[in-house]
DODREN-166371 format. One record per residue: residue in three letters; z, y, x of N, C-alpha, C, O in turn. Coordinates in steps of 0.05 Angstrom, whole numbers, plus 32768, in hexadecimal, padded with zeros to 4 digits. Last residue first. Layout:
BEGIN
SITE   residu    nzz    nyy    nxx   cazz   cayy   caxx    czz    cyy    cxx    ozz    oyy    oxx
SITE      ALA      Z      Y      X      Z      Y      X      Z      Y      X      Z      Y      X
...
# end
This chain:
BEGIN
SITE   residu    nzz    nyy    nxx   cazz   cayy   caxx    czz    cyy    cxx    ozz    oyy    oxx
SITE      UNK   809A   7EBA   7F0D   8090   7EBF   7EFA   8072   7EC9   7EF8   8068   7ECE   7EE3
SITE      UNK   80C4   7E89   7F3A   80A8   7E9F   7F38   809B   7EA9   7F1D   808C   7E97   7F16
SITE      UNK   80DA   7E5C   7F31   80E9   7E76   7F26   80CF   7E95   7F23   80CB   7EA9   7F15
SITE      UNK   80D1   7E43   7F70   80E0   7E3F   7F5B   80E4   7E5B   7F4B   80EF   7E6E   7F55
SITE      UNK   8099   7E5E   7F93   80B0   7E54   7F96   80BA   7E52   7F75   80AD   7E5C   7F63
SITE      UNK   8052   7E38   7F8B   8062   7E54   7F85   8084   7E46   7F8D   8089   7E2E   7F8D
SITE      UNK   8042   7E0E   7FA9   803A   7E27   7FB2   8046   7E38   7FA8   804B   7E4C   7FB5
SITE      UNK   803F   7DCB   7FB6   804C   7DDA   7FA7   8043   7DFA   7FB2   803D   7DF9   7FCA
SITE      UNK   8001   7DD0   7F91   8020   7DCD   7F90   8027   7DC0   7FA2   801C   7DAA   7FA6
SITE      UNK   7FCC   7DEF   7F7F   7FD7   7DDD   7F8C   7FEE   7DE0   7F8A   7FF4   7DF5   7F7F
SITE      UNK   7FC3   7E23   7F53   7FCB   7E1E   7F6F   7FD1   7DFD   7F70   7FDD   7DF4   7F5C
SITE      UNK   7F93   7E32   7F24   7FA7   7E22   7F26   7FA8   7E18   7F44   7F97   7E09   7F4E
SITE      UNK   7F77   7E6E   7F25   7F94   7E6F   7F1E   7FA3   7E50   7F17   7FB8   7E4F   7F09
SITE      UNK   7F4F   7E5B   7F3C   7F57   7E70   7F46   7F77   7E64   7F3D   7F87   7E57   7F4A
SITE      UNK   7F31   7E51   7F07   7F42   7E37   7F1D   7F4B   7E4A   7F2D   7F60   7E47   7F21
SITE      UNK   7F37   7E78   7EE9   7F4D   7E62   7EE3   7F4E   7E50   7EF9   7F61   7E43   7F00
SITE      UNK   7F0C   7E91   7EFE   7F1E   7EA0   7F02   7F32   7E8E   7EFB   7F46   7E94   7F08
SITE      UNK   7EDC   7E6E   7EEE   7EE3   7E72   7F0F   7F03   7E7A   7F12   7F12   7E6F   7F22
SITE      UNK   7EDE   7E78   7EB9   7EEB   7E5D   7ECB   7EEE   7E5A   7EE1   7EFE   7E4A   7EEC
SITE      UNK   7ECC   7EAC   7EB9   7EE2   7EAA   7EB0   7EEE   7E84   7EBC   7F04   7E7D   7EC6
SITE      UNK   7E9E   7EB7   7EFA   7EA2   7EAC   7ED9   7EC6   7EA9   7ED3   7ED6   7EA5   7EE5
SITE      UNK   7E9F   7EED   7F29   7EA2   7ED2   7F1A   7EA2   7ED1   7F00   7EA6   7EE5   7EF1
SITE      UNK   7EB7   7F1B   7F37   7E8F   7F14   7F2F   7E8D   7EFA   7F2B   7E76   7EF1   7F29
SITE      UNK   7ED2   7F4D   7F17   7EDB   7F33   7F1F   7EBB   7F29   7F1A   7EAC   7F2B   7F06
SITE      UNK   7EE1   7F82   7F0F   7EEB   7F7E   7F24   7EEC   7F5A   7F2B   7EFA   7F4E   7F3B
SITE      UNK   7EB0   7F8D   7EF2   7EB4   7F9F   7F0C   7EC8   7F97   7F1A   7EC9   7F9E   7F32
SITE      UNK   7EAB   7F74   7ECA   7EA2   7F60   7EDE   7E9C   7F71   7EF9   7E8D   7F6C   7F0D
SITE      UNK   7EF2   7F53   7EB0   7EDE   7F6B   7EB2   7ECC   7F66   7ECD   7ED4   7F5A   7EE0
SITE      UNK   7F0B   7F2E   7EAE   7EF4   7F26   7E96   7EEB   7F40   7E9A   7EDA   7F48   7E89
SITE      UNK   7F30   7F2C   7EDC   7F1C   7F24   7EE2   7F06   7F1B   7EC8   7EF5   7F09   7ECA
SITE      UNK   7F60   7F66   7EDD   7F4B   7F5D   7ED0   7F2E   7F4C   7ED5   7F18   7F57   7ED3
SITE      UNK   7F6F   7F4A   7F20   7F74   7F5D   7F08   7F5C   7F66   7EF6   7F46   7F6D   7F00
SITE      UNK   7F95   7F0D   7F26   7F83   7F1D   7F2C   7F84   7F3D   7F18   7F95   7F43   7F07
SITE      UNK   7FC6   7EF1   7F25   7FB1   7EDF   7F2F   7F9C   7EFB   7F3E   7F96   7EFE   7F56
SITE      UNK   8009   7F08   7F30   7FEC   7F0C   7F1C   7FD1   7F03   7F2E   7FCA   7F10   7F42
SITE      UNK   804D   7F03   7F24   8033   7EFA   7F34   801C   7F01   7F21   801C   7F00   7F08
SITE      UNK   808D   7F26   7F36   8074   7F22   7F23   805D   7F1F   7F30   8054   7F2E   7F42
SITE      UNK   80C8   7F0C   7F50   80B4   7F1F   7F54   80A1   7F13   7F3B   80A5   7EFE   7F30
SITE      UNK   80F8   7EEE   7F53   80F8   7F04   7F3E   80D8   7F12   7F3F   80D3   7F24   7F2E
SITE      UNK   80E8   7ECD   7F78   80E9   7EC0   7F5F   80EB   7ED4   7F4A   80E2   7ED0   7F34
SITE      UNK   80FB   7EEF   7FA6   80DB   7EE5   7F9C   80D5   7EDA   7F84   80BE   7EDC   7F7A
SITE      UNK   812F   7EE7   7FA5   8123   7F01   7FA5   8101   7EFE   7FA2   80F3   7F11   7F9A
SITE      UNK   8139   7EAC   7FAE   8147   7EB9   7F97   8136   7ED3   7F95   812D   7ED4   7F7E
SITE      UNK   8118   7EA5   7FE4   8111   7E9B   7FCB   811F   7EA8   7FB5   810F   7EB1   7FA5
SITE      UNK   810B   7EE0   8005   8124   7EC0   8001   810F   7EC3   7FE9   8100   7ED4   7FDF
SITE      UNK   80F0   7F01   802A   8104   7F00   8012   8111   7EF4   8004   8123   7EFD   7FF6
SITE      UNK   80D6   7ED8   8057   80DE   7EFC   8057   80EE   7F0C   8045   80F9   7F21   804D
SITE      UNK   80CB   7EB3   8040   80D8   7EB9   8051   80E3   7ED2   805B   80F8   7ED9   8067
SITE      UNK   80AA   7EBE   800D   80C3   7EB4   800E   80D8   7EB5   8021   80F0   7EB7   801B
SITE      UNK   807F   7ED5   8020   8092   7EF0   8013   80AB   7EDD   8017   80BF   7EE6   8021
SITE      UNK   806E   7EA5   803D   8072   7EBC   8045   807D   7ECE   8038   8088   7EDE   8047
SITE      UNK   8058   7E85   800C   806C   7E83   8021   8078   7E92   8030   8091   7E8E   8033
SITE      UNK   8032   7EAC   7FF8   8052   7EAB   7FE6   8064   7E9E   7FFA   807B   7EA7   7FFD
SITE      UNK   800A   7EAB   801C   8019   7EC5   8019   8035   7EBE   8008   804A   7EC9   800D
SITE      UNK   8006   7E6C   8017   800F   7E7D   8035   801A   7E98   802E   8030   7E9E   8037
SITE      UNK   7FED   7E67   7FEB   8008   7E57   7FEF   8017   7E69   8009   802F   7E70   800B
SITE      UNK   7FBD   7E8B   7FEF   7FCF   7E92   7FDC   7FED   7E7C   7FE4   8003   7E88   7FE1
SITE      UNK   7FA6   7E6C   8014   7FB1   7E87   801E   7FC5   7E92   8008   7FD9   7E9F   800D
SITE      UNK   7F9A   7E3C   7FFE   7FAF   7E3C   8017   7FBB   7E53   801A   7FD3   7E55   801F
SITE      UNK   7F77   7E47   7FD7   7F91   7E43   7FD3   7FA9   7E3C   7FE7   7FC1   7E39   7FE2
SITE      UNK   7F4F   7E5D   7FFA   7F58   7E6F   7FE5   7F75   7E62   7FE2   7F89   7E6E   7FE9
SITE      UNK   7F40   7E27   800B   7F45   7E42   801C   7F59   7E55   8017   7F6C   7E5D   8025
SITE      UNK   7F2B   7E0C   7FDC   7F46   7E07   7FE8   7F4F   7E1D   8004   7F66   7E20   800C
SITE      UNK   7F04   7E29   7FCE   7F1C   7E2E   7FBD   7F33   7E1D   7FCF   7F4B   7E22   7FCD
SITE      UNK   7EE1   7E56   7FEF   7EE9   7E3C   7FEA   7F03   7E3F   7FE1   7F14   7E50   7FE8
SITE      UNK   7EC9   7E8A   7FE3   7EB7   7E78   7FEF   7EC2   7E5C   7FF3   7EB2   7E4A   7FF8
SITE      UNK   7EEA   7EA1   7F9D   7EE8   7E97   7FC0   7ED8   7E87   7FCB   7ED5   7E71   7FBF
SITE      UNK   7EBD   7ED0   7F7F   7ECE   7EBA   7F83   7ED0   7EB4   7F9D   7EC2   7EBB   7FAF
SITE      UNK   7EC0   7F1B   7F90   7EAF   7EFE   7F91   7EC8   7EED   7F8A   7EDF   7EF4   7F8C
SITE      UNK   7ED2   7F4E   7F95   7ED1   7F40   7F7B   7ECD   7F29   7F79   7ED5   7F1D   7F65
SITE      UNK   7EC3   7F5A   7FCE   7EE0   7F50   7FCA   7EE5   7F4E   7FAE   7EFD   7F4B   7FA9
SITE      UNK   7E8F   7F32   7FEC   7E96   7F4A   7FD8   7EB2   7F47   7FD3   7EBA   7F2F   7FD4
SITE      UNK   7E70   7F06   8005   7E76   7F21   8010   7E87   7F34   8006   7E8F   7F47   8014
SITE      UNK   7E70   7EDB   7FE0   7E5C   7EEF   7FED   7E63   7F0D   7FF8   7E5A   7F23   7FF2
SITE      UNK   7EA0   7EC5   7FDE   7E8D   7EB7   7FE2   7E70   7ECA   7FE5   7E5C   7EBF   7FED
SITE      UNK   7ECC   7ED9   8008   7EC2   7EE2   7FF0   7EA8   7ED1   7FF6   7E9D   7ECF   800C
SITE      UNK   7EF2   7EDC   803B   7EFB   7EBC   8029   7EDD   7EC9   800A   7EE1   7EBC   7FF6
SITE      UNK   7EE4   7F0B   8052   7EE5   7EEC   805F   7EDF   7ED6   804F   7ECF   7EC3   8051
SITE      UNK   7EF8   7F2F   802F   7EDC   7F2E   8036   7ED3   7F0E   803E   7EC2   7EFF   8035
SITE      UNK   7F29   7F20   7FFE   7F25   7F23   8019   7F03   7F1E   8021   7EF8   7F0A   8019
SITE      UNK   7F24   7F2E   7FC0   7F25   7F18   7FD2   7F1C   7F21   7FEB   7F05   7F29   7FED
SITE      UNK   7F61   7F67   7FB2   7F4C   7F4F   7FAB   7F44   7F37   7FC1   7F55   7F2C   7FCF
SITE      UNK   7F99   7F3E   7F95   7F7C   7F3B   7F95   7F7C   7F56   7FAE   7F91   7F5B   7FBB
SITE      UNK   7FC6   7F29   7F76   7FBA   7F18   7F90   7F9D   7F21   7F87   7F8D   7F14   7F79
SITE      UNK   8001   7F4F   7F6E   7FDE   7F49   7F5F   7FD1   7F41   7F7D   7FD1   7F4D   7F92
SITE      UNK   803B   7F48   7F5D   8027   7F43   7F77   800E   7F3E   7F65   8009   7F2D   7F53
SITE      UNK   8068   7F80   7F5C   8053   7F72   7F47   803E   7F61   7F5B   802F   7F6F   7F69
SITE      UNK   809A   7F84   7F85   807F   7F80   7F7A   807D   7F75   7F60   808C   7F66   7F53
SITE      UNK   80DB   7FAB   7F76   80CB   7F94   7F80   80AC   7F91   7F7B   80A6   7F9F   7F68
SITE      UNK   8103   7FE0   7F95   80F3   7FD5   7F7B   80E9   7FB7   7F89   80EE   7FAF   7F9F
SITE      UNK   811B   8006   7FBB   812A   7FE8   7FA6   811F   7FE8   7F8C   8128   7FED   7F76
SITE      UNK   8102   800F   7FDC   8104   8027   7FC7   8113   801A   7FB3   8118   8023   7F9C
SITE      UNK   80FD   7FE5   8001   8110   7FFF   8007   810C   8013   7FF2   8114   802A   7FF7
SITE      UNK   80D8   7FC6   7FEB   80F4   7FC3   7FE8   80FF   7FD2   7FEF   8113   7FD4   7FE2
SITE      UNK   80AA   7FEC   7FEF   80AF   7FE0   7FD0   80CF   7FDF   7FD2   80DE   7FED   7FC5
SITE      UNK   80A2   7FE6   8025   80A4   7FFD   801A   80AF   7FF7   7FFC   80C2   8005   7FF6
SITE      UNK   809A   7FAC   802F   80B4   7FB9   803D   80B9   7FD7   802D   80D0   7FE0   802A
SITE      UNK   806C   7FA5   8020   807C   7F90   800B   8095   7FAA   8016   80A1   7FB8   8005
SITE      UNK   804E   7FBB   8041   8042   7FBF   8025   8063   7FB9   800F   806C   7FC3   7FFA
SITE      UNK   8054   7FA9   8070   8063   7FC3   8067   8062   7FCA   8054   8070   7FDC   804D
SITE      UNK   8046   7F76   8069   8066   7F74   8067   8066   7F91   806C   807D   7F97   806F
SITE      UNK   8012   7F81   806D   8018   7F76   8054   8039   7F79   8051   8044   7F7E   803C
SITE      UNK   800E   7F90   809F   8007   7FA6   8084   8016   7F97   8072   8029   7FA2   8067
SITE      UNK   8010   7F5F   80B8   8020   7F73   80C2   8022   7F8E   80A8   8036   7F9C   80A2
SITE      UNK   8002   7F1F   80B0   8017   7F30   809E   801D   7F4D   80A4   802F   7F56   8097
SITE      UNK   7FC8   7F06   80BE   7FD4   7F27   80C2   7FED   7F2A   80AE   7FE9   7F3A   809C
SITE      UNK   7FAE   7EC6   80C0   7FBB   7EDD   80AD   7FC6   7EF4   80CB   7FCA   7EEF   80E3
SITE      UNK   7F77   7E9F   80C6   7F92   7EB3   80CE   7F97   7EBD   80BD   7F89   7EC0   80A9
SITE      UNK   7F58   7E64   80AD   7F58   7E82   80B2   7F6D   7E8B   80BB   7F7E   7E7A   80B7
SITE      UNK   7F36   7E2E   80B1   7F4F   7E31   80B7   7F52   7E50   80C4   7F50   7E56   80DC
SITE      UNK   7F00   7E29   809C   7F18   7E20   8095   7F35   7E25   8094   7F46   7E23   8081
SITE      UNK   7EE4   7E65   80AC   7EE0   7E51   80AD   7F05   7E46   809C   7F17   7E54   8094
SITE      UNK   7EEA   7E98   80B2   7ED8   7E9B   809A   7ED5   7E7C   809B   7EC4   7E73   808C
SITE      UNK   7F1F   7ED0   80B8   7F0C   7EB8   80BE   7EFE   7EB4   80A8   7EFF   7EC1   8093
SITE      UNK   7F57   7EE9   80A2   7F48   7EF1   80B2   7F38   7ED6   80B9   7F46   7EC4   80C0
SITE      UNK   7F81   7F13   8075   7F79   7F01   807C   7F5B   7F06   808B   7F4B   7F18   8087
SITE      UNK   7F98   7F4D   8076   7FA6   7F34   8077   7F95   7F1E   8081   7F9A   7F16   8098
SITE      UNK   7F82   7F8A   8077   7F85   7F73   8090   7F92   7F5A   808D   7F99   7F50   80A2
SITE      UNK   7F87   7FAA   8053   7F97   7FA2   805F   7FA4   7F90   8071   7FBB   7F89   8077
SITE      UNK   7F54   7FB3   8051   7F5F   7FCE   8060   7F80   7FC2   805B   7F92   7FD3   805F
SITE      UNK   7F43   7F8D   8031   7F3A   7F89   8054   7F4C   7F9E   805F   7F55   7F9B   8076
SITE      UNK   7F62   7F79   8006   7F50   7F7E   8010   7F50   7F81   802A   7F61   7F75   8038
SITE      UNK   7F92   7F61   7FED   7F8C   7F52   8003   7F77   7F5C   8005   7F69   7F49   8007
SITE      UNK   7FAB   7F89   7FD0   7FBE   7F79   7FE3   7FAD   7F6F   7FF8   7FB3   7F72   8010
SITE      UNK   7F8A   7FA3   7FA1   7F82   7F9D   7FB9   7F9C   7F99   7FCF   7F9D   7FAB   7FE0
SITE      UNK   7FBF   7FC9   7F77   7FA3   7FB6   7F7E   7F9C   7FB5   7FA3   7FA6   7FC2   7FB5
SITE      UNK   8004   7FC1   7F6E   7FEE   7FCE   7F78   7FCF   7FBE   7F81   7FCD   7FAA   7F8F
SITE      UNK   803A   7FD3   7F54   8024   7FBF   7F4A   8011   7FD2   7F5E   8010   7FEB   7F5D
SITE      UNK   8082   7FD6   7F55   8072   7FE2   7F60   8051   7FCA   7F58   8056   7FB2   7F58
SITE      UNK   80BE   7FDA   7F2B   80AA   7FCE   7F35   8091   7FDF   7F36   8089   7FF0   7F26
SITE      UNK   80E2   7FFC   7F11   80E5   7FE6   7F19   80DD   7FD2   7F30   80E9   7FC3   7F3F
SITE      UNK   80F7   8046   7F10   80E5   802A   7F13   80E7   8015   7F22   80EB   8016   7F3A
SITE      UNK   8118   806A   7F05   8124   8053   7F00   810F   803E   7EFE   8112   8029   7EF1
SITE      UNK   810C   809D   7F0E   8107   8097   7EF8   810D   8078   7EF4   8105   806F   7EDF
SITE      UNK   812B   80AF   7F3C   8128   80C3   7F2B   811D   80B1   7F07   8124   80B9   7EF1
SITE      UNK   812B   807F   7F5E   8141   8089   7F60   813C   809F   7F46   8151   809F   7F38
SITE      UNK   80F5   8067   7F56   8107   8057   7F55   8124   806B   7F4E   8131   8065   7F3A
SITE      UNK   80D5   8094   7F6D   80D1   808B   7F50   80EB   807B   7F45   80F5   8080   7F2F
SITE      UNK   80ED   809C   7FA4   80F0   80AE   7F87   80E6   80A6   7F6B   80ED   80B1   7F56
SITE      UNK   80D6   8073   7FAF   80F8   8073   7FB6   80F9   808A   7F9E   8105   8087   7F89
SITE      UNK   80A1   8078   7FB6   80A8   8067   7FA5   80C7   8066   7FA6   80D1   8053   7F9A
SITE      UNK   8098   80AA   7FD2   8099   80AC   7FB6   80A5   8092   7FA3   80AE   8093   7F8D
SITE      UNK   80A1   8097   8000   80B9   80AC   8001   80B6   80A8   7FDC   80CA   80A4   7FCE
SITE      UNK   8073   807A   8007   808A   8072   8003   80A4   8078   7FFB   80B7   806A   7FF3
SITE      UNK   8050   80A3   8004   804B   8091   7FEE   806E   8083   7FEA   807C   8081   7FD6
SITE      UNK   805C   80B9   803A   805C   80C7   8026   805E   80BA   800E   806E   80C5   7FFF
SITE      UNK   8045   808B   805C   8063   809A   805F   806B   80A6   8045   8080   809E   803A
SITE      UNK   8019   805F   804A   8020   8078   8054   8040   807E   8051   804E   8073   8041
SITE      UNK   8010   802C   8039   8018   8035   8052   8020   804E   8059   802E   8053   806E
SITE      UNK   8006   8033   8007   8022   802E   8008   8029   802F   8027   8040   8031   802F
SITE      UNK   7FD2   802D   8006   7FDA   8048   8003   7FF3   8045   8008   7FFC   805A   8010
SITE      UNK   7FC1   7FF6   8003   7FC5   8007   801A   7FD4   8023   8018   7FE0   802B   802B
SITE      UNK   7FBE   7FE5   7FC8   7FD7   7FE7   7FE2   7FDD   7FED   7FF2   7FF4   7FEF   7FF9
SITE      UNK   7FA7   801E   7FA4   7FAA   8004   7FB5   7FC0   8006   7FC1   7FCF   8018   7FC6
SITE      UNK   7FCB   803D   7F7B   7FB3   803D   7F76   7FA6   801F   7F82   7F9D   800D   7F74
SITE      UNK   8006   801A   7F58   7FF9   8031   7F6E   7FDB   802A   7F71   7FD2   8014   7F6B
SITE      UNK   802B   8026   7F26   8015   8024   7F31   8012   8028   7F4A   801C   803D   7F53
SITE      UNK   806D   800A   7F08   805D   8028   7F1E   8044   8021   7F26   8049   800D   7F34
SITE      UNK   809B   7FEC   7EDA   8084   7FE7   7EED   8074   8000   7EF2   806E   800C   7EDD
SITE      UNK   80C5   7FF8   7EBB   80BD   7FD9   7EBF   80B2   7FD7   7ED3   80B8   7FC5   7EE3
SITE      UNK   80C1   8028   7E96   80CE   8022   7EBA   80C8   800C   7EC6   80C4   800D   7EDF
SITE      UNK   80AD   801F   7E6A   809B   8030   7E78   80A7   8027   7E97   8098   8020   7EAA
SITE      UNK   80DB   801A   7E47   80CB   8004   7E57   80B6   8009   7E64   80AB   7FF6   7E6D
SITE      UNK   8116   8029   7E47   8101   8038   7E58   80F0   801D   7E5F   80F3   800E   7E72
SITE      UNK   8128   8043   7DF9   8120   8027   7E15   8104   8030   7E25   80EE   8038   7E1E
SITE      UNK   814E   8064   7DE2   8132   806E   7DF2   8134   8056   7E05   813F   8056   7E1B
SITE      UNK   817B   8062   7DA6   816E   805C   7DC1   814F   806A   7DCF   8140   8079   7DC3
SITE      UNK   8179   8075   7D70   817A   8054   7D76   8172   8052   7D9A   8164   8041   7DA4
SITE      UNK   819D   80AF   7D5F   8183   809F   7D68   8188   8083   7D78   819A   807F   7D89
SITE      UNK   81CE   80B5   7D2D   81C3   80B7   7D4C   81AC   80A4   7D4A   81A9   8091   7D3B
SITE      UNK   81D5   80E0   7CF4   81C4   80C1   7D06   81C2   80C5   7D1B   81B4   80D9   7D22
SITE      UNK   81D0   810B   7CDE   81EB   8101   7CE2   81E8   80DF   7CF3   81F9   80CE   7CFB
SITE      UNK   81A8   811B   7CC7   81B2   8126   7CEA   81C4   811B   7CF2   81CC   811D   7D0A
SITE      UNK   817A   8100   7CA7   8191   80F6   7CAD   819B   8104   7CC8   8197   80F9   7CDD
SITE      UNK   8142   8119   7C82   814A   8115   7CA3   8168   810A   7C9F   816D   8110   7C88
SITE      UNK   8109   811E   7C61   8120   8112   7C67   8133   8105   7C7F   8132   80EE   7C89
SITE      UNK   80D4   813B   7C47   80DE   8124   7C5B   80FB   8127   7C61   80FF   813E   7C67
SITE      UNK   80A9   8135   7C0C   80C5   813F   7C1A   80CB   8124   7C33   80C9   810B   7C34
SITE      UNK   806D   8154   7C02   8072   8143   7C0F   8095   814A   7C0E   809B   8162   7C0E
SITE      UNK   8038   816A   7BCE   8059   8172   7BE1   805E   8156   7BE9   8056   8143   7BDB
SITE      UNK   7FF8   815E   7BDE   8010   8156   7BCA   802A   8160   7BDD   802E   815C   7BF6
SITE      UNK   7FB2   816C   7BD3   7FCE   8173   7BE0   7FE7   8170   7BCE   7FEC   817B   7BB9
SITE      UNK   7F70   8153   7BD4   7F83   8156   7BC7   7FA3   815A   7BD2   7FAC   8145   7BDC
SITE      UNK   7F3E   813E   7BEE   7F44   8156   7BE9   7F5D   8164   7BDC   7F5F   817D   7BDB
SITE      UNK   7F2F   810E   7BF6   7F35   811D   7BD4   7F3A   8132   7BD2   7F3C   813E   7BBD
SITE      UNK   7F32   8108   7C2F   7F15   8107   7C23   7F11   8112   7BFC   7EFE   8119   7BEE
SITE      UNK   7F61   8119   7C38   7F4E   8125   7C46   7F30   811E   7C30   7F20   812D   7C25
SITE      UNK   7F83   80EC   7C23   7F7F   8111   7C15   7F65   8118   7C21   7F53   811C   7C11
SITE      UNK   7F70   80B9   7C3F   7F69   80CA   7C1D   7F6A   80DC   7C15   7F5A   80E5   7C04
SITE      UNK   7F89   80D2   7C72   7F61   80C5   7C6C   7F5A   80CF   7C52   7F4A   80E0   7C4B
SITE      UNK   7FBB   80C7   7C64   7FAB   80DF   7C68   7F8E   80E0   7C63   7F81   80ED   7C52
SITE      UNK   7FB1   8090   7C5A   7FC1   80A4   7C46   7FB3   80BE   7C49   7FA4   80C9   7C39
SITE      UNK   7FA3   8073   7C87   7F94   8078   7C72   7FA0   8088   7C5C   7F92   8089   7C48
SITE      UNK   7FD4   808A   7CAD   7FB1   8090   7CB3   7FA4   8090   7C93   7F9C   80A4   7C87
SITE      UNK   7FFC   806B   7C89   7FFD   8088   7C8D   7FE5   8096   7C95   7FDE   80AA   7C8A
SITE      UNK   7FE9   8039   7C9D   7FED   8040   7C79   7FE7   805F   7C79   7FD5   806A   7C6D
SITE      UNK   7FF1   8039   7CCF   7FD6   802F   7CC3   7FD3   803F   7CA1   7FC2   804B   7C94
SITE      UNK   8025   803E   7CD0   8018   8048   7CDE   7FFB   8054   7CD3   7FF1   806B   7CD0
SITE      UNK   803A   8008   7CB8   803C   8021   7CB1   802A   803B   7CBE   8022   804C   7CAD
SITE      UNK   801E   7FE4   7CDA   800D   7FE7   7CB9   8018   8004   7CB2   8009   8016   7CA9
SITE      UNK   8012   7FFF   7D19   8020   7FF4   7D0E   8014   7FF7   7CF4   8002   8008   7CF2
SITE      UNK   7FD5   7FFC   7D42   7FF0   8007   7D2F   7FF6   7FFA   7D1D   7FE7   7FEB   7D10
SITE      UNK   7FB8   7FF6   7D7F   7FC7   7FEF   7D6F   7FD7   7FFE   7D59   7FE8   800E   7D62
SITE      UNK   7F83   801F   7D9D   7FA1   801D   7D9F   7FAC   8008   7D7A   7FA6   800F   7D63
SITE      UNK   7F4B   8002   7DB3   7F52   8014   7DA1   7F6B   800F   7D9C   7F6E   7FF8   7D97
SITE      UNK   7F34   7FDB   7DD5   7F48   7FF3   7DE5   7F4D   8002   7DCB   7F56   8018   7DD2
SITE      UNK   7F19   7FB4   7DBA   7F32   7FAE   7DC7   7F4C   7FCA   7DD0   7F64   7FCD   7DD1
SITE      UNK   7EEC   7FD5   7DA5   7EFB   7FD6   7D9A   7F16   7FC6   7D9E   7F28   7FC7   7D8D
SITE      UNK   7ED0   7FD7   7DD7   7ED8   7FF3   7DCD   7EE7   7FEB   7DBA   7EF8   7FFD   7DB8
SITE      UNK   7EE1   7FB1   7E0C   7ED5   7FB3   7DF6   7EE4   7FD0   7DED   7EF8   7FDC   7DF5
SITE      UNK   7EFD   7FA1   7E39   7EF7   7FBA   7E39   7EDF   7FC2   7E24   7ECE   7FD3   7E29
SITE      UNK   7F44   7F80   7E41   7F26   7F89   7E34   7F17   7FA7   7E3A   7F22   7FBD   7E3D
SITE      UNK   7F63   7F6E   7E74   7F5B   7F82   7E65   7F43   7F81   7E59   7F2D   7F82   7E65
SITE      UNK   7F91   7F44   7E9C   7F7F   7F49   7E91   7F79   7F5B   7E75   7F87   7F59   7E61
SITE      UNK   7FAB   7F50   7EDC   7FB0   7F5E   7EC2   7F9B   7F57   7EB6   7F88   7F62   7EC1
# end
């Protein structure tokens, strides 16, 4: 997810109506004038609904926390009580998840903790938002999990293996409904040590990588 950390970008967006109200109140404060206002409420009209936009996704700090039984239970509560549909976690490829091993051209993959992560989400009746981060240290250019990959081909093959493994476990039809995200906030130096061009190269995998209809 790309977020801006500039002061201006973090200001909430206001509709024209809200802005107009703000400026009107500001004008009153400056002039000191007070005017009577009438607010009319039609009690016979029903509200127009309460869309649960917030139930689309719940976040977890890091993927490795999902290895805990208590958090797995909380996922089930979130789905049952709040209707949460998806889970997004940082660090799916962090070393504490133990997926990627090897510094050569032919690394090995250990899916055991990765499978536990996905199984916990599925058992709660939700699907993952697959944030493909951070960089395994064996694959990181300088050994930092925020690095660009030391070898783009090895990285691309790794991502291809991740998607293929997910399809083998859950089927193309289900994985096609997952959301996929290449990195978390690559425009923020705290999460990405490379340039934006480095990031864009990571978002252009060789084909075929993704099953049809992946989002």
